[in-house]
N, C-alpha and C positions, 0 to 999 in steps of 0.2 A: 365118059368123065369129062366134066368142064375143065377147060384150060384156065390156069391161075396167072393173072397178069399183076405186076406190081407197078404202081405208079410212085415213083421216088420223088417227084416233085410236082408243083402246080404245073409247069410248062408240059409235061408229059400228059396230063389230064386234058389241057386245053387242046393239045394236038389230037388226041383220041376222040374228043367231042367235036372236032372240027370248028373250034374257035380260034379267034386271033390270038396272037401271042399275048400272055398276061402283061399288064402295064407294070406291074410290081412282081419281081420273081418269088416272093414270099407270102403274098396275101392278095386274094383276087375275089372280087364279087362277080359271079356269073348270073347273067339273065337266062332263065331256064328256056325261053322261047327260042334262044339262039343256039341250043344244044342240038346237034345233029349226028347221032350215033350212026356209024355205017357198018360197024362189025356185027356179026351176028351175036346178040347178047345171050341167047339160049345157050351157046357153048361156052360162055366166059364168067368167071369169077374174078374178082379183083381185090386188091389189098392196097391201101394207100398209106403213105409215111406223112401225112398232115391231117389236120383236123377239118372236118365238113360240117358246117351248119345249114341245114336245108329248110326252106319255107316253100312248099310246094303245093300246087292244086292242078287236079286234072292231068297228072303224069301218066302217060299211056304205057305203062310198065308196072308190073308187080315186082316189089322190091323186097329182096330176101336178105335177112341178117341171121345167120345160123339156121335154124329149123323154123323161124317166124316169117310171115310175109304181110306186106301191108299194101292196100291199094290207095294211091294218093288221089281219090276223087273229091277231096274237100280240103281246106286250109289247114295244114299241120306242119309242126316243126319237127326236125329230127336232129341228133347230135351224134356225130360219128367221130370216135378217136382214131389215132394211127393204129395200124395192125388188125383192124376189124375186117373180117372176110365179108364180102357182099356180092350179090348177083343180081341181075335183072332179067325179067322175061316179059315179051310184050303182052299187054292186056288189051284185047280187042273190044272190051265193054266201055272203054273211055272214048267219047266221041268229039268232046270239046277240046279247043286247043289248050296244050300244058302252059301253065303260068308259074311263076315263082323265082326264088333266088337261090344260088348256093354261095356261102361264104367258105373259101377255102383258105386255112391259115397253116403255114408251116411251122413247126416247132422253133426253127430257128428265129422267126420273127418275135418269138417271145423271150428269146434269150436274154438274160441279165435284166429281167423285169420282174416285178411282184407276181404277175399272172404266170409266169413259168412255173412256179412251185404250187400256185393257188388253183390252176384249171382243173386239176384232178379231184379237187373237192366238190365240184358240180357232179353229182352223182348220175345226172341224166346223161352223160356221155357213155356210161355203161348199161342204159336201158336197151331192151330189145326193141325191134322196129315196131312191133305192135302196142308199145308203150309211148308213142308219140304224143306230141304236145298238141291239143285241139285249141285253136284260138277263136276268140269272137272277132267280128269284123274290126272293131275298135282296137283290140290287141294285136291283130295282124297289121294293122295300118302303123301302130306304134313301132312294131319290129322292122317294119320296111323303112321307116323312116330313119332308125339307127343304122341299118345296113347301108342306106344311101350316104348317111354321114360318113360312114367309115369309107365308102368309095371315094367321096368327094375329097376327102383328106389325102388319101395315098395317091390321087390323081393330081393333086397340086404339087407345086415346087417342094421338093423335100428339104426339111431343115431340122434343127437340132430337137424341135418340139413334135415333129410328125409322129414318130413311133409312140410318144407318151400319149399323145391325143387319140390314136387309133385304138391303143391299149385300153384306154379308159373307156372308149365307146364299145369295145368288145366285152368289157366288164359290166357295162350297164346292160347290154344286151342279154348276158348270162344271168344277170341278177333278176332282170324282169321274167326270164325264163323260169327261174327258181319260183317267183311269186305265182306266176300263172300254173305252174305244175301243182303248188300247194293249193290253189283254187280249184283245179281239176280234181285233186284227191276229195275236197270238200263236196264238189258238185256231184261226184260220183259215189256219194256216201253209201247209197244202198248196196250197190255191187261189191263196193270195197269192204263193207261190213261183212258181206257174204263170205268174202276172202279171209277176213279175220276168223269168222266162225270155222272154215274149212282149215285154216291153220290150227286152231286150237284141237280140232278133231284129229289131225294128222299127228300132232305132238302127243296128245293124250293115248292114241293108239300105239305109238312108238314107244312110249313109257310104260305101256301095260306089260310089256315084256318082263318076265321074271328076272332075267340077267341080261345086261348090256354089254357085257365083257367083250364078246365077238363083235358086235355091231358098232360099239363105241357111241360117243355122243354125236347127234345128228348136226350136220354142218349147215350153215346159211344156205349154201349152193344146194344141198339136198332137198331142203325145205322148199326153196324157190323153184326147183325143178318139178316138185311134186304139186306145186300150184301154177305150173306154166307160166311163172314170171321170171324177170331177171333179178338176181340178188339185191341189185341197188334199188331197183324200182320198189320192190317188197319192202325193204327196210325203211326207205323214205315214205312210202304209204303209211306203214305201220307206225311210225314217228308222228305223222301227221294226225292219225286217228286216235293212237293210244298213248303217245308219248314215249314208247319204246321201240327199240329195233328189233330185227329179227332175233339177233343173239341173245338179247334180254328176254324175249319170249321163250326161247329155249332154256336159258338158265333158270327162269321161273319155275318151268316145268321139272328140270332137274332138282330144284330146291324142294318142291312139293313132294316129289318122290323121296327125297333124302330124309324130309321131315317124318314121313310116314314110318321109314325104316328106323330112324332113331327112336321113335316114339313106340313102336310096336314089336321090335325084335331086339334080340341080344347080340346081333353082328357088331363086330368092331368097327370103328371109323374107318380103318383101311379096307375092311372087307365090304363095306358100303361104297367107298371110292371106287374100288375095282368093279363092283357090281353095276354101278351106274356108268361105267365106261371110261372112267378116269385112268391114265396111265400111272400117275403119282397121286398119292393120298394128300400130298400138301397142297396140291392144285385144288383139290376137293375142298380142303379145310379153308383155303384163301378165298374161294369163291362164296362158300356157305357164310363164312364171317363178314364177307362184303355184303351180303345180301341181307342177312339177319341181325348183325352186330353181335353176334354170339358164335363161339367156336361150336362144332358139332357135339362136344362133351358137354359144354355149358348148356346147350340146348337140351340134350338128353336128361340132365340133371333136374331140369323143370317139371319132368314127368316122374320123378323119384320121390 
């Protein structure tokens, strides 16, 4: 079993990677060519108490997040939030020298700023590692320029504007990442539409069951697991392609089945609600009215 190591601060990671002490205790831009891991990474998992934004190329390790793995043999960006478990194993297939950057940001650096509460809205911090952001050369250079702007600012003399300027640069970086991910959803349209087709099939099969009382309503996590995607990535991809989140797709299937039962059976609204997996009929009625602008009873009357 792999040993679990926790990096409570950026200084701990610098020491582990045989880097000089960080110039700022709460934020650091690391040149990947300078990293020298000496521990046996095959025996180690780690958890960090800070955010890591990575832009890597030709990294001689396979990077694991959960059950997913990714080989960094081309320019990609990853976004790791605190408390995510990671591990590395050596990848002998990589022959070129690794390059890239790691931006480490401790949550305390964001304290009392707009970004402290807004950073969680960037869903890609919850993506699996195989859902990394692929960059064109132009996009990669834009990101590197922003990273270096951040570094120059925290390396300069600290004044009352320093934190505000660095925070604004981090937001620019994250906003560009959001734009580039949206572009990636579009450029991978064929494979992503195949995912939408699989999603529809999974939900159709799920709701074919005569009774969902025992199974309950499928969760976003359950659907994402069956598509081998992270919940955040799946929902953002679906929003880009269809304008609706995973939860909305699940609700649409629920309403389809509810309409069929309301129009073809004599089951009461409560019986239909329980049959669809709802614990409380009022929750079903509220969802149905929200989706159709009619109550279940009003909908049924249109067929009488």
